[in-house]
VEXDRENKE-523953 format. One record per residue: residue in three letters; residue number from 1; x, y, z of N, C-alpha, C in turn. Coordinates in Angstrom, 1 decimal, always signed. Example, Ala and Ser with C-alpha at 12.3 -4.5 7.8 and 13.67 -1.06 7.14 Angstrom:
<pts>
<pt residuo="ALA" num="1" n_x="+13.2" n_y="-5.7" n_z="+7.8" ca_x="+12.3" ca_y="-4.5" ca_z="+7.8" c_x="+13.2" c_y="-3.3" c_z="+7.8"/>
<pt residuo="SER" num="2" n_x="+12.8" n_y="-2.2" n_z="+7.1" ca_x="+13.7" ca_y="-1.1" ca_z="+7.1" c_x="+12.9" c_y="+0.0" c_z="+7.9"/>
</pts>
This chain:
<pts>
<pt residuo="MET" num="1" n_x="+22.4" n_y="-18.4" n_z="+12.2" ca_x="+23.6" ca_y="-18.5" ca_z="+11.3" c_x="+23.5" c_y="-17.3" c_z="+10.3"/>
<pt residuo="PHE" num="2" n_x="+24.6" n_y="-16.6" n_z="+10.3" ca_x="+24.7" ca_y="-15.4" ca_z="+9.4" c_x="+25.0" c_y="-15.8" c_z="+8.0"/>
<pt residuo="GLU" num="3" n_x="+24.2" n_y="-15.5" n_z="+7.1" ca_x="+24.4" ca_y="-15.8" ca_z="+5.7" c_x="+24.7" c_y="-14.6" c_z="+4.9"/>
<pt residuo="ARG" num="4" n_x="+25.8" n_y="-14.5" n_z="+4.2" ca_x="+26.1" ca_y="-13.3" ca_z="+3.4" c_x="+25.4" c_y="-13.4" c_z="+2.1"/>
<pt residuo="THR" num="5" n_x="+24.6" n_y="-12.4" n_z="+1.8" ca_x="+23.9" ca_y="-12.3" ca_z="+0.5" c_x="+24.3" c_y="-11.1" c_z="-0.2"/>
<pt residuo="LEU" num="6" n_x="+23.9" n_y="-10.9" n_z="-1.4" ca_x="+24.2" ca_y="-9.7" ca_z="-2.1" c_x="+23.6" c_y="-8.5" c_z="-1.5"/>
<pt residuo="GLN" num="7" n_x="+22.4" n_y="-8.6" n_z="-0.9" ca_x="+21.8" ca_y="-7.5" ca_z="-0.2" c_x="+22.6" c_y="-7.1" c_z="+1.0"/>
<pt residuo="ASN" num="8" n_x="+23.1" n_y="-8.1" n_z="+1.8" ca_x="+23.9" ca_y="-7.8" ca_z="+2.9" c_x="+25.2" c_y="-7.1" c_z="+2.5"/>
<pt residuo="ILE" num="9" n_x="+25.8" n_y="-7.5" n_z="+1.5" ca_x="+27.0" ca_y="-6.9" ca_z="+1.0" c_x="+26.8" c_y="-5.4" c_z="+0.6"/>
<pt residuo="LYS" num="10" n_x="+25.7" n_y="-5.2" n_z="-0.1" ca_x="+25.3" ca_y="-3.9" ca_z="-0.6" c_x="+25.1" c_y="-3.0" c_z="+0.6"/>
<pt residuo="ALA" num="11" n_x="+24.4" n_y="-3.5" n_z="+1.7" ca_x="+24.1" ca_y="-2.8" ca_z="+2.9" c_x="+25.4" c_y="-2.4" c_z="+3.6"/>
<pt residuo="GLU" num="12" n_x="+26.3" n_y="-3.4" n_z="+3.7" ca_x="+27.6" ca_y="-3.1" ca_z="+4.3" c_x="+28.4" c_y="-2.0" c_z="+3.6"/>
<pt residuo="GLU" num="13" n_x="+28.4" n_y="-2.1" n_z="+2.3" ca_x="+29.1" ca_y="-1.1" ca_z="+1.5" c_x="+28.5" c_y="+0.2" c_z="+1.6"/>
<pt residuo="ALA" num="14" n_x="+27.2" n_y="+0.3" n_z="+1.7" ca_x="+26.5" ca_y="+1.6" ca_z="+1.8" c_x="+26.8" c_y="+2.2" c_z="+3.2"/>
<pt residuo="ALA" num="15" n_x="+26.9" n_y="+1.3" n_z="+4.2" ca_x="+27.1" ca_y="+1.8" ca_z="+5.6" c_x="+28.6" c_y="+2.2" c_z="+5.7"/>
<pt residuo="ASN" num="16" n_x="+29.5" n_y="+1.6" n_z="+5.0" ca_x="+30.9" ca_y="+1.9" ca_z="+5.1" c_x="+31.3" c_y="+3.1" c_z="+4.2"/>
<pt residuo="GLY" num="17" n_x="+30.4" n_y="+3.4" n_z="+3.3" ca_x="+30.7" ca_y="+4.5" ca_z="+2.3" c_x="+31.5" c_y="+4.0" c_z="+1.2"/>
<pt residuo="THR" num="18" n_x="+31.6" n_y="+2.7" n_z="+1.0" ca_x="+32.5" ca_y="+2.2" ca_z="-0.1" c_x="+31.6" c_y="+1.8" c_z="-1.4"/>
<pt residuo="ALA" num="19" n_x="+30.3" n_y="+2.0" n_z="-1.3" ca_x="+29.5" ca_y="+1.7" ca_z="-2.4" c_x="+29.5" c_y="+2.9" c_z="-3.4"/>
<pt residuo="HIS" num="20" n_x="+29.6" n_y="+2.6" n_z="-4.7" ca_x="+29.6" ca_y="+3.6" ca_z="-5.7" c_x="+28.4" c_y="+3.4" c_z="-6.6"/>
<pt residuo="GLU" num="21" n_x="+27.7" n_y="+4.4" n_z="-6.9" ca_x="+26.6" ca_y="+4.3" ca_z="-7.8" c_x="+26.9" c_y="+3.8" c_z="-9.1"/>
<pt residuo="GLY" num="22" n_x="+26.3" n_y="+2.7" n_z="-9.6" ca_x="+26.5" ca_y="+2.2" ca_z="-10.9" c_x="+27.7" c_y="+1.2" c_z="-10.9"/>
<pt residuo="ALA" num="23" n_x="+28.4" n_y="+1.1" n_z="-9.8" ca_x="+29.6" ca_y="+0.1" ca_z="-9.8" c_x="+29.0" c_y="-1.2" c_z="-9.4"/>
<pt residuo="GLU" num="24" n_x="+29.6" n_y="-2.2" n_z="-10.0" ca_x="+29.3" ca_y="-3.6" ca_z="-9.7" c_x="+29.9" c_y="-4.0" c_z="-8.4"/>
<pt residuo="PRO" num="25" n_x="+29.0" n_y="-4.6" n_z="-7.5" ca_x="+29.6" ca_y="-4.9" ca_z="-6.2" c_x="+30.6" c_y="-6.1" c_z="-6.2"/>
<pt residuo="ALA" num="26" n_x="+31.5" n_y="-6.1" n_z="-5.2" ca_x="+32.4" ca_y="-7.2" ca_z="-5.1" c_x="+31.6" c_y="-8.4" c_z="-4.5"/>
<pt residuo="TYR" num="27" n_x="+31.7" n_y="-9.5" n_z="-5.1" ca_x="+30.9" ca_y="-10.6" ca_z="-4.7" c_x="+31.4" c_y="-11.4" c_z="-3.5"/>
<pt residuo="ARG" num="28" n_x="+32.7" n_y="-11.3" n_z="-3.2" ca_x="+33.3" ca_y="-11.8" ca_z="-2.0" c_x="+32.8" c_y="-13.2" c_z="-1.6"/>
<pt residuo="GLY" num="29" n_x="+33.0" n_y="-14.2" n_z="-2.5" ca_x="+32.6" ca_y="-15.5" ca_z="-2.2" c_x="+31.3" c_y="-16.0" c_z="-2.8"/>
<pt residuo="ILE" num="30" n_x="+30.5" n_y="-15.1" n_z="-3.2" ca_x="+29.2" ca_y="-15.4" ca_z="-3.8" c_x="+29.4" c_y="-15.8" c_z="-5.2"/>
<pt residuo="VAL" num="31" n_x="+29.0" n_y="-17.0" n_z="-5.6" ca_x="+29.2" ca_y="-17.5" ca_z="-7.0" c_x="+28.2" c_y="-16.9" c_z="-7.9"/>
<pt residuo="ASN" num="32" n_x="+28.6" n_y="-16.3" n_z="-9.0" ca_x="+27.7" ca_y="-15.7" ca_z="-10.0" c_x="+27.2" c_y="-16.9" c_z="-10.8"/>
<pt residuo="GLY" num="33" n_x="+25.9" n_y="-17.0" n_z="-10.9" ca_x="+25.3" ca_y="-18.2" ca_z="-11.6" c_x="+25.7" c_y="-18.2" c_z="-13.1"/>
<pt residuo="LEU" num="34" n_x="+25.8" n_y="-17.1" n_z="-13.8" ca_x="+26.1" ca_y="-17.1" ca_z="-15.2" c_x="+27.6" c_y="-17.5" c_z="-15.4"/>
<pt residuo="HIS" num="35" n_x="+28.5" n_y="-17.1" n_z="-14.5" ca_x="+29.9" ca_y="-17.5" ca_z="-14.6" c_x="+30.0" c_y="-19.0" c_z="-14.4"/>
<pt residuo="MET" num="36" n_x="+29.2" n_y="-19.5" n_z="-13.4" ca_x="+29.3" ca_y="-21.0" ca_z="-13.1" c_x="+28.7" c_y="-21.8" c_z="-14.3"/>
<pt residuo="GLN" num="37" n_x="+27.6" n_y="-21.3" n_z="-14.9" ca_x="+27.0" ca_y="-21.9" ca_z="-16.0" c_x="+28.0" c_y="-21.9" c_z="-17.2"/>
<pt residuo="MET" num="38" n_x="+28.6" n_y="-20.8" n_z="-17.5" ca_x="+29.6" ca_y="-20.8" ca_z="-18.6" c_x="+30.8" c_y="-21.7" c_z="-18.3"/>
<pt residuo="PHE" num="39" n_x="+31.3" n_y="-21.8" n_z="-17.1" ca_x="+32.4" ca_y="-22.6" ca_z="-16.8" c_x="+32.0" c_y="-24.1" c_z="-17.1"/>
<pt residuo="PHE" num="40" n_x="+30.8" n_y="-24.5" n_z="-16.7" ca_x="+30.4" ca_y="-25.9" ca_z="-16.9" c_x="+30.1" c_y="-26.2" c_z="-18.4"/>
<pt residuo="VAL" num="41" n_x="+29.6" n_y="-25.2" n_z="-19.1" ca_x="+29.4" ca_y="-25.4" ca_z="-20.5" c_x="+30.8" c_y="-25.7" c_z="-21.2"/>
<pt residuo="ILE" num="42" n_x="+31.7" n_y="-24.8" n_z="-20.9" ca_x="+33.1" ca_y="-25.0" ca_z="-21.5" c_x="+33.7" c_y="-26.3" c_z="-21.0"/>
<pt residuo="TYR" num="43" n_x="+33.6" n_y="-26.6" n_z="-19.7" ca_x="+34.2" ca_y="-27.8" ca_z="-19.2" c_x="+33.6" c_y="-29.0" c_z="-19.9"/>
<pt residuo="PHE" num="44" n_x="+32.3" n_y="-29.1" n_z="-20.0" ca_x="+31.8" ca_y="-30.3" ca_z="-20.6" c_x="+32.0" c_y="-30.4" c_z="-22.1"/>
<pt residuo="CYS" num="45" n_x="+32.0" n_y="-29.3" n_z="-22.8" ca_x="+32.4" ca_y="-29.3" ca_z="-24.2" c_x="+33.8" c_y="-29.8" c_z="-24.4"/>
<pt residuo="MET" num="46" n_x="+34.7" n_y="-29.3" n_z="-23.5" ca_x="+36.1" ca_y="-29.7" ca_z="-23.6" c_x="+36.3" c_y="-31.2" c_z="-23.3"/>
<pt residuo="THR" num="47" n_x="+35.5" n_y="-31.7" n_z="-22.3" ca_x="+35.6" ca_y="-33.1" ca_z="-21.9" c_x="+35.0" c_y="-33.9" c_z="-23.0"/>
<pt residuo="GLY" num="48" n_x="+34.0" n_y="-33.5" n_z="-23.7" ca_x="+33.4" ca_y="-34.3" ca_z="-24.8" c_x="+34.4" c_y="-34.3" c_z="-26.0"/>
<pt residuo="LEU" num="49" n_x="+35.0" n_y="-33.2" n_z="-26.3" ca_x="+36.0" ca_y="-33.1" ca_z="-27.4" c_x="+37.2" c_y="-34.0" c_z="-27.1"/>
<pt residuo="HIS" num="50" n_x="+37.6" n_y="-34.0" n_z="-25.8" ca_x="+38.7" ca_y="-34.9" ca_z="-25.4" c_x="+38.3" c_y="-36.3" c_z="-25.6"/>
<pt residuo="ALA" num="51" n_x="+37.1" n_y="-36.7" n_z="-25.2" ca_x="+36.6" ca_y="-38.1" ca_z="-25.3" c_x="+36.6" c_y="-38.5" c_z="-26.8"/>
<pt residuo="ILE" num="52" n_x="+36.1" n_y="-37.6" n_z="-27.7" ca_x="+36.1" ca_y="-37.9" ca_z="-29.1" c_x="+37.6" c_y="-38.2" c_z="-29.6"/>
<pt residuo="HIS" num="53" n_x="+38.5" n_y="-37.4" n_z="-29.2" ca_x="+39.9" ca_y="-37.6" ca_z="-29.6" c_x="+40.4" c_y="-38.9" c_z="-29.0"/>
<pt residuo="MET" num="54" n_x="+40.1" n_y="-39.2" n_z="-27.8" ca_x="+40.5" ca_y="-40.5" ca_z="-27.2" c_x="+39.9" c_y="-41.7" c_z="-27.9"/>
<pt residuo="ILE" num="55" n_x="+38.7" n_y="-41.6" n_z="-28.3" ca_x="+38.0" ca_y="-42.7" ca_z="-29.0" c_x="+38.7" c_y="-42.9" c_z="-30.3"/>
<pt residuo="ILE" num="56" n_x="+39.0" n_y="-41.8" n_z="-31.0" ca_x="+39.7" ca_y="-41.9" ca_z="-32.3" c_x="+41.0" c_y="-42.6" c_z="-32.1"/>
<pt residuo="GLY" num="57" n_x="+41.8" n_y="-42.1" n_z="-31.1" ca_x="+43.1" ca_y="-42.7" ca_z="-30.8" c_x="+43.0" c_y="-44.2" c_z="-30.4"/>
<pt residuo="LEU" num="58" n_x="+42.0" n_y="-44.5" n_z="-29.6" ca_x="+41.9" ca_y="-45.9" ca_z="-29.3" c_x="+41.5" c_y="-46.8" c_z="-30.5"/>
<pt residuo="PHE" num="59" n_x="+40.7" n_y="-46.3" n_z="-31.3" ca_x="+40.3" ca_y="-47.0" ca_z="-32.6" c_x="+41.6" c_y="-47.2" c_z="-33.4"/>
<pt residuo="LEU" num="60" n_x="+42.4" n_y="-46.2" n_z="-33.6" ca_x="+43.6" ca_y="-46.3" ca_z="-34.4" c_x="+44.6" c_y="-47.3" c_z="-33.7"/>
<pt residuo="LEU" num="61" n_x="+44.6" n_y="-47.2" n_z="-32.4" ca_x="+45.5" ca_y="-48.2" ca_z="-31.7" c_x="+45.1" c_y="-49.6" c_z="-31.9"/>
<pt residuo="ALA" num="62" n_x="+43.8" n_y="-49.8" n_z="-31.9" ca_x="+43.2" ca_y="-51.2" ca_z="-32.1" c_x="+43.6" c_y="-51.7" c_z="-33.6"/>
<pt residuo="ILE" num="63" n_x="+43.5" n_y="-50.7" n_z="-34.5" ca_x="+43.9" ca_y="-51.1" ca_z="-35.9" c_x="+45.4" c_y="-51.4" c_z="-36.0"/>
<pt residuo="PHE" num="64" n_x="+46.2" n_y="-50.6" n_z="-35.3" ca_x="+47.6" ca_y="-50.9" ca_z="-35.3" c_x="+48.0" c_y="-52.2" c_z="-34.6"/>
<pt residuo="ILE" num="65" n_x="+47.3" n_y="-52.5" n_z="-33.6" ca_x="+47.6" ca_y="-53.8" ca_z="-32.9" c_x="+47.2" c_y="-54.9" c_z="-33.8"/>
<pt residuo="PHE" num="66" n_x="+46.1" n_y="-54.8" n_z="-34.5" ca_x="+45.6" ca_y="-55.8" ca_z="-35.5" c_x="+46.7" c_y="-56.0" c_z="-36.6"/>
<pt residuo="HIS" num="67" n_x="+47.2" n_y="-54.9" n_z="-37.1" ca_x="+48.2" ca_y="-55.0" ca_z="-38.2" c_x="+49.6" c_y="-55.5" c_z="-37.6"/>
<pt residuo="ALA" num="68" n_x="+49.9" n_y="-55.1" n_z="-36.4" ca_x="+51.1" ca_y="-55.6" ca_z="-35.8" c_x="+51.1" c_y="-57.1" c_z="-35.6"/>
<pt residuo="ARG" num="69" n_x="+50.0" n_y="-57.6" n_z="-35.2" ca_x="+49.9" ca_y="-59.1" ca_z="-35.1" c_x="+50.1" c_y="-59.8" c_z="-36.4"/>
<pt residuo="ARG" num="70" n_x="+49.8" n_y="-59.2" n_z="-37.5" ca_x="+50.0" ca_y="-59.8" ca_z="-38.8" c_x="+51.4" c_y="-59.4" c_z="-39.4"/>
<pt residuo="ASN" num="71" n_x="+52.3" n_y="-58.8" n_z="-38.6" ca_x="+53.6" ca_y="-58.5" ca_z="-39.0" c_x="+53.7" c_y="-57.5" c_z="-40.2"/>
<pt residuo="MET" num="72" n_x="+52.8" n_y="-56.5" n_z="-40.2" ca_x="+52.8" ca_y="-55.5" ca_z="-41.3" c_x="+53.8" c_y="-54.4" c_z="-41.0"/>
<pt residuo="PHE" num="73" n_x="+54.2" n_y="-54.2" n_z="-39.8" ca_x="+55.1" ca_y="-53.1" ca_z="-39.5" c_x="+56.5" c_y="-53.7" c_z="-39.2"/>
<pt residuo="THR" num="74" n_x="+57.5" n_y="-53.3" n_z="-39.9" ca_x="+58.8" ca_y="-53.8" ca_z="-39.7" c_x="+59.7" c_y="-52.5" c_z="-39.6"/>
<pt residuo="ALA" num="75" n_x="+60.9" n_y="-52.7" n_z="-39.1" ca_x="+61.9" ca_y="-51.6" ca_z="-39.0" c_x="+62.4" c_y="-51.1" c_z="-40.3"/>
<pt residuo="GLU" num="76" n_x="+62.4" n_y="-52.0" n_z="-41.3" ca_x="+63.0" ca_y="-51.6" ca_z="-42.6" c_x="+61.9" c_y="-50.8" c_z="-43.5"/>
<pt residuo="ALA" num="77" n_x="+60.7" n_y="-51.2" n_z="-43.4" ca_x="+59.7" ca_y="-50.5" ca_z="-44.2" c_x="+58.4" c_y="-50.5" c_z="-43.4"/>
<pt residuo="ASN" num="78" n_x="+57.6" n_y="-49.5" n_z="-43.8" ca_x="+56.2" ca_y="-49.3" ca_z="-43.3" c_x="+56.1" c_y="-49.1" c_z="-41.8"/>
<pt residuo="ASP" num="79" n_x="+57.1" n_y="-48.4" n_z="-41.3" ca_x="+56.9" ca_y="-48.0" ca_z="-39.9" c_x="+56.4" c_y="-46.6" c_z="-39.7"/>
<pt residuo="GLN" num="80" n_x="+56.2" n_y="-45.9" n_z="-40.8" ca_x="+55.8" ca_y="-44.5" ca_z="-40.7" c_x="+54.4" c_y="-44.3" c_z="-40.1"/>
<pt residuo="PRO" num="81" n_x="+53.4" n_y="-45.2" n_z="-40.4" ca_x="+52.1" ca_y="-45.0" ca_z="-39.7" c_x="+52.2" c_y="-45.1" c_z="-38.2"/>
<pt residuo="VAL" num="82" n_x="+53.1" n_y="-45.9" n_z="-37.7" ca_x="+53.2" ca_y="-46.0" ca_z="-36.2" c_x="+53.8" c_y="-44.7" c_z="-35.7"/>
<pt residuo="GLU" num="83" n_x="+54.7" n_y="-44.1" n_z="-36.4" ca_x="+55.3" ca_y="-42.8" ca_z="-35.9" c_x="+54.2" c_y="-41.7" c_z="-36.0"/>
<pt residuo="ILE" num="84" n_x="+53.4" n_y="-41.7" n_z="-37.0" ca_x="+52.4" ca_y="-40.7" ca_z="-37.2" c_x="+51.3" c_y="-40.9" c_z="-36.1"/>
<pt residuo="PHE" num="85" n_x="+51.0" n_y="-42.1" n_z="-35.8" ca_x="+50.0" ca_y="-42.4" ca_z="-34.7" c_x="+50.6" c_y="-41.9" c_z="-33.3"/>
<pt residuo="GLY" num="86" n_x="+51.9" n_y="-42.1" n_z="-33.1" ca_x="+52.5" ca_y="-41.7" ca_z="-31.9" c_x="+52.5" c_y="-40.1" c_z="-31.8"/>
<pt residuo="LEU" num="87" n_x="+52.7" n_y="-39.5" n_z="-32.9" ca_x="+52.7" ca_y="-38.0" ca_z="-32.9" c_x="+51.3" c_y="-37.5" c_z="-32.6"/>
<pt residuo="TYR" num="88" n_x="+50.3" n_y="-38.2" n_z="-33.2" ca_x="+48.9" ca_y="-37.8" ca_z="-32.9" c_x="+48.6" c_y="-38.0" c_z="-31.4"/>
<pt residuo="TRP" num="89" n_x="+48.9" n_y="-39.1" n_z="-30.9" ca_x="+48.6" ca_y="-39.4" ca_z="-29.5" c_x="+49.3" c_y="-38.4" c_z="-28.5"/>
<pt residuo="HIS" num="90" n_x="+50.5" n_y="-38.1" n_z="-28.8" ca_x="+51.2" ca_y="-37.2" ca_z="-27.9" c_x="+50.8" c_y="-35.7" c_z="-28.1"/>
<pt residuo="PHE" num="91" n_x="+50.4" n_y="-35.4" n_z="-29.3" ca_x="+49.8" ca_y="-34.1" ca_z="-29.5" c_x="+48.5" c_y="-33.9" c_z="-28.8"/>
<pt residuo="VAL" num="92" n_x="+47.6" n_y="-34.9" n_z="-28.8" ca_x="+46.4" ca_y="-34.8" ca_z="-28.1" c_x="+46.7" c_y="-34.7" c_z="-26.6"/>
<pt residuo="ASP" num="93" n_x="+47.6" n_y="-35.5" n_z="-26.1" ca_x="+48.0" ca_y="-35.5" ca_z="-24.7" c_x="+48.5" c_y="-34.1" c_z="-24.3"/>
<pt residuo="ILE" num="94" n_x="+49.4" n_y="-33.5" n_z="-25.0" ca_x="+50.0" ca_y="-32.2" ca_z="-24.7" c_x="+49.0" c_y="-31.1" c_z="-24.7"/>
<pt residuo="VAL" num="95" n_x="+48.1" n_y="-31.1" n_z="-25.7" ca_x="+47.1" ca_y="-30.1" ca_z="-25.9" c_x="+46.2" c_y="-30.1" c_z="-24.7"/>
<pt residuo="TRP" num="96" n_x="+45.7" n_y="-31.3" n_z="-24.2" ca_x="+44.8" ca_y="-31.4" ca_z="-23.1" c_x="+45.4" c_y="-31.1" c_z="-21.8"/>
<pt residuo="VAL" num="97" n_x="+46.7" n_y="-31.4" n_z="-21.7" ca_x="+47.4" ca_y="-31.1" ca_z="-20.4" c_x="+47.5" c_y="-29.6" c_z="-20.2"/>
<pt residuo="PHE" num="98" n_x="+47.5" n_y="-28.8" n_z="-21.3" ca_x="+47.6" ca_y="-27.4" ca_z="-21.2" c_x="+46.2" c_y="-26.8" c_z="-21.2"/>
<pt residuo="LEU" num="99" n_x="+45.2" n_y="-27.3" n_z="-21.9" ca_x="+43.9" ca_y="-26.7" ca_z="-22.0" c_x="+43.1" c_y="-26.8" c_z="-20.7"/>
<pt residuo="TYR" num="100" n_x="+43.1" n_y="-27.9" n_z="-20.0" ca_x="+42.4" ca_y="-28.0" ca_z="-18.7" c_x="+42.9" c_y="-27.0" c_z="-17.7"/>
<pt residuo="PRO" num="101" n_x="+44.2" n_y="-26.9" n_z="-17.4" ca_x="+44.6" ca_y="-25.9" ca_z="-16.4" c_x="+44.3" c_y="-24.5" c_z="-16.9"/>
<pt residuo="LEU" num="102" n_x="+44.3" n_y="-24.2" n_z="-18.2" ca_x="+44.0" ca_y="-22.9" ca_z="-18.6" c_x="+42.5" c_y="-22.5" c_z="-18.4"/>
<pt residuo="LEU" num="103" n_x="+41.7" n_y="-23.5" n_z="-18.5" ca_x="+40.3" ca_y="-23.3" ca_z="-18.1" c_x="+40.1" c_y="-22.9" c_z="-16.7"/>
<pt residuo="TYR" num="104" n_x="+40.8" n_y="-23.6" n_z="-15.8" ca_x="+40.7" ca_y="-23.3" ca_z="-14.4" c_x="+41.4" c_y="-21.9" c_z="-14.1"/>
<pt residuo="LEU" num="105" n_x="+42.5" n_y="-21.6" n_z="-14.8" ca_x="+43.1" ca_y="-20.3" ca_z="-14.5" c_x="+42.2" c_y="-19.2" c_z="-15.0"/>
<pt residuo="ALA" num="106" n_x="+41.5" n_y="-19.4" n_z="-16.1" ca_x="+40.6" ca_y="-18.4" ca_z="-16.6" c_x="+39.5" c_y="-18.0" c_z="-15.7"/>
<pt residuo="THR" num="107" n_x="+39.1" n_y="-18.9" n_z="-14.8" ca_x="+38.0" ca_y="-18.7" ca_z="-13.8" c_x="+38.5" c_y="-17.9" c_z="-12.6"/>
<pt residuo="ILE" num="108" n_x="+39.8" n_y="-17.8" n_z="-12.4" ca_x="+40.3" ca_y="-17.1" ca_z="-11.2" c_x="+40.2" c_y="-15.6" c_z="-11.5"/>
<pt residuo="LYS" num="109" n_x="+39.7" n_y="-14.8" n_z="-10.6" ca_x="+39.6" ca_y="-13.4" ca_z="-10.8" c_x="+40.7" c_y="-12.7" c_z="-10.0"/>
</pts>
């Protein structure tokens, strides 16, 4: 089975005359370990940050459910905390809907 390695690619480029001294070779499907490591560092940091925001949102939701069962929120007064919580929840949602695809787009060369 033929396996393409960096040495094979360099040999092919040298044979074809496409190799340039000092130029970085085209990897053609070979994954660079440092790029993969950086991708996963950013991915797991983003996932952890997302989890923290979700835990905060769920904690606030539990508090609002507790207060709603005690009829603390009415249409006439005191409905502003529910509106603010909704804004927080949708802001977190929108931010993460855009950040995750941007991470994947940033890895495309």
